[in-house]
C-alpha positions as CSV (number, residue, x, y, z in Angstrom):
1,X,30.6,-16.6,7.0
2,X,30.9,-20.1,4.8
3,X,27.7,-21.9,4.3
4,X,28.3,-25.6,3.3
5,X,25.6,-27.7,1.8
6,X,26.1,-31.4,2.1
7,X,23.8,-33.8,0.3
8,X,24.1,-37.3,1.0
9,X,22.1,-40.6,0.6
10,X,19.6,-40.8,3.4
11,X,20.5,-43.2,6.2
12,X,23.5,-41.4,8.0
13,X,23.4,-41.4,11.9
14,X,23.2,-38.0,13.7
15,X,26.6,-39.0,15.2
16,X,28.1,-39.5,11.7
17,X,26.7,-36.1,10.6
18,X,28.1,-34.5,13.9
19,X,31.5,-36.1,13.0
20,X,31.5,-34.9,9.5
21,X,30.3,-31.4,10.7
22,X,33.4,-31.1,13.0
23,X,35.8,-32.3,10.3
24,X,34.3,-29.8,7.6
25,X,34.3,-26.8,10.2
26,X,37.8,-27.8,11.1
27,X,39.1,-28.0,7.5
28,X,37.4,-24.5,6.9
29,X,39.0,-23.0,10.1
30,X,42.5,-24.3,9.2
31,X,42.7,-23.5,5.4
32,X,40.8,-20.1,5.5
33,X,41.3,-18.9,8.9
34,X,37.5,-18.7,9.7
35,X,36.5,-19.0,13.2
36,X,34.4,-22.2,13.9
37,X,31.4,-20.2,15.0
38,X,31.3,-18.6,11.5
39,X,30.6,-21.9,9.7
40,X,27.1,-23.2,9.0
41,X,26.5,-26.6,7.5
42,X,23.4,-27.9,6.1
43,X,22.7,-31.4,5.6
44,X,20.4,-32.7,3.1
45,X,19.0,-36.4,3.2
46,X,18.2,-37.6,-0.3
47,X,16.6,-40.9,-1.1
48,X,18.5,-42.9,-3.8
49,X,15.2,-42.9,-5.7
50,X,15.7,-39.2,-6.0
51,X,19.4,-39.2,-6.9
52,X,21.0,-39.9,-10.4
53,X,24.5,-40.1,-11.7
54,X,25.4,-40.3,-15.4
55,X,21.8,-40.8,-16.0
56,X,21.6,-43.8,-13.9
57,X,19.3,-43.7,-10.8
58,X,21.2,-44.6,-7.6
59,X,18.6,-46.9,-6.3
60,X,19.3,-49.0,-9.5
61,X,22.9,-49.9,-8.3
């Protein structure tokens, strides 16, 4: 039972997340032979003020 955690900048629509969930589920099913019903995906919306890459806050870009 794969569990996939996806952290994204906040602001994606429910439709975008659903499309991403379908694509991730399909990729896991096709490559690992796992039934779609066994894959769990957790989305975490993160504000840019709470995200840093290379010591630079995402909100500064």
